[in-house]
C-alpha positions as CSV (number, residue, x, y, z in Angstrom):
1,M,27.3,222.2,359.1
2,K,28.0,218.4,359.5
3,A,24.9,217.4,361.5
4,L,22.7,219.0,358.5
5,Y,24.8,216.3,356.0
6,F,25.9,213.6,357.7
7,N,23.3,210.6,357.3
8,N,24.0,208.2,360.1
9,A,22.1,205.5,359.0
10,M,23.6,205.6,355.4
11,R,27.2,206.3,356.2
12,R,27.3,208.9,353.6
13,Y,26.8,212.7,352.8
14,R,23.5,214.2,351.6
15,S,22.4,217.2,351.7
16,L,18.7,217.8,353.4
17,D,15.8,220.0,352.7
18,P,16.0,222.9,355.0
19,R,12.3,222.7,355.7
20,E,12.6,219.5,357.4
21,I,14.8,221.2,360.1
22,F,13.9,224.9,360.4
23,P,10.6,226.4,360.9
24,P,8.7,228.6,358.6
25,T,9.3,231.5,361.0
26,L,13.3,231.8,360.5
27,E,14.4,235.0,360.2
28,I,18.1,234.9,360.3
29,L,20.3,232.0,360.0
30,K,23.8,231.5,361.2
31,I,25.8,228.6,359.9
32,S,29.4,227.2,361.5
33,E,31.9,225.0,359.9
34,A,30.3,225.3,356.6
35,T,32.4,223.2,353.8
36,Y,32.3,222.8,350.1
37,N,28.9,221.0,350.3
38,T,27.3,223.8,352.1
39,V,26.0,225.8,348.4
40,T,23.6,222.5,347.8
41,F,22.2,223.3,351.5
42,L,22.2,226.5,350.9
43,K,20.6,226.7,346.9
44,N,17.9,224.6,348.9
45,L,17.3,226.9,351.4
46,C,17.2,229.5,348.4
47,A,14.7,227.3,346.8
48,A,12.5,227.0,349.7
49,K,12.2,230.8,350.3
50,K,11.1,231.2,346.8
51,G,8.7,228.8,347.3
52,G,7.2,231.0,350.4
53,H,8.1,228.9,352.6
54,Y,10.1,231.1,354.8
55,P,8.3,234.3,354.5
56,S,10.3,236.1,357.5
57,L,13.7,234.8,356.2
58,R,16.2,237.6,355.4
59,R,19.8,237.0,356.0
60,V,22.1,234.1,356.3
61,E,25.4,234.0,357.4
62,V,27.9,231.4,356.7
63,Y,31.2,230.9,358.6
64,Y,33.6,228.5,356.4
65,M,36.0,226.0,358.5
66,E,38.4,226.5,355.0
67,I,41.0,229.0,353.7
68,L,39.8,230.6,350.6
69,N,43.2,232.7,349.1
70,D,46.3,232.1,346.9
71,R,47.9,229.6,349.1
72,I,45.6,226.8,348.1
73,L,45.1,227.6,344.0
74,A,42.5,224.9,343.5
75,S,40.4,225.3,346.2
76,A,40.4,229.1,346.0
77,K,39.2,228.7,342.4
78,R,36.4,226.3,343.6
79,Y,35.0,228.4,346.4
80,L,35.4,231.4,344.1
81,I,32.9,230.0,341.5
82,Q,30.7,228.3,344.5
83,V,30.8,232.2,345.9
84,E,29.5,233.6,342.4
85,E,26.9,230.8,342.3
86,L,25.4,231.6,346.2
87,R,25.3,235.5,345.3
88,K,23.3,234.7,342.0
89,S,20.6,232.1,344.3
90,F,20.7,234.9,347.3
91,Q,19.9,237.6,345.2
92,T,17.2,235.9,343.0
93,A,15.4,234.5,346.6
94,E,15.9,238.1,347.6
95,L,17.8,237.2,350.7
96,E,21.0,238.9,352.2
97,L,23.9,236.6,352.4
98,Y,27.7,236.9,354.4
99,L,30.3,234.9,353.8
100,Y,33.1,234.3,355.9
101,F,36.3,232.1,355.1
102,P,38.9,232.2,358.0
103,K,42.6,233.4,357.9
104,W,44.3,229.8,358.9
105,R,43.9,226.8,357.8
106,L,40.1,225.4,359.7
107,L,38.0,227.5,361.9
108,K,36.7,224.9,364.6
109,T,34.4,226.4,366.8
110,W,35.2,224.0,369.4
111,Q,38.8,225.5,369.2
112,V,38.2,229.2,369.0
113,G,35.6,229.3,372.4
114,G,32.7,230.6,370.8
115,T,30.5,230.7,367.6
116,P,32.3,232.8,364.9
117,W,29.4,235.5,364.9
118,Q,29.8,236.3,368.3
119,L,33.4,236.2,368.3
120,K,33.0,238.8,365.5
121,E,30.4,241.2,367.1
122,E,33.3,241.2,369.6
123,R,35.9,241.6,367.4
124,L,37.8,238.6,368.7
125,L,37.5,236.3,366.0
126,L,40.9,236.9,364.4
127,A,42.3,236.8,367.6
128,A,40.7,233.2,368.4
129,E,41.8,232.0,365.4
130,M,45.4,232.8,365.6
131,Q,45.1,231.0,369.3
132,A,43.8,227.9,367.8
133,F,46.5,228.1,364.8
134,H,49.2,228.7,367.8
135,T,47.7,225.5,370.1
136,D,47.8,223.3,366.6
137,L,51.6,223.8,366.1
138,A,52.2,223.4,369.5
139,K,50.2,220.0,369.9
140,L,52.1,219.0,366.3
141,G,55.4,219.8,368.2
142,H,56.0,223.3,366.1
143,R,57.4,226.6,367.3
144,V,56.7,229.5,365.3
145,D,58.0,232.7,365.8
146,A,55.3,235.5,366.8
147,G,56.6,238.3,364.7
148,R,56.5,235.8,361.6
149,L,53.0,234.7,362.2
150,D,52.2,238.5,362.3
151,N,53.3,238.9,358.9
152,L,51.6,235.9,357.6
153,A,48.4,237.4,359.3
154,L,48.8,240.7,357.2
155,Q,49.6,239.0,354.2
156,Y,46.6,236.4,354.2
157,P,43.6,238.1,355.5
158,P,39.9,236.0,356.1
159,F,38.4,236.6,353.0
160,E,34.9,237.9,354.1
161,T,32.2,239.0,351.5
162,E,28.6,240.3,352.0
163,W,25.6,241.1,349.6
164,D,22.1,242.8,350.1
165,K,18.9,241.3,349.0
166,D,19.4,243.1,345.5
167,G,22.8,241.2,345.1
168,D,24.7,244.5,345.8
169,V,27.8,244.2,347.3
170,V,27.8,245.6,350.8
171,M,31.2,244.4,351.9
172,A,34.4,243.1,349.5
């Protein structure tokens, strides 16, 4: 997602127009490493769809880098507001939307060994997240009891939600 936002010439972040990036034949869009800033891009995508630019687009999957749970209350509140905004935008554009927020601090594609959607299909995403988390801790010199991590994993599952093109919940 960073590639869609960072303007090297200006050395600052800005949201691009999806029509400048993707062909009008786009059917499914899968985004990894999404951040708080991704919402603007997704709203622009919905506007382009409503304007007739993406007649074949039917589904968008967004895998966020950051967690969404009660461990970081301010972050969770910010993201929950955005989740509702996205649901409404996608309902109006008649697009399916799937959102995934990871179990641990950051979901970095380069650390989990594959794309989040591929790992999810193979039922390996949570294991890959755990492995990346262990690796991060080891690099910092921390040792964590595996049983304690398993207990934390049960307490803080990833946050996933999905809506159909009518805005009805498929998974919450």
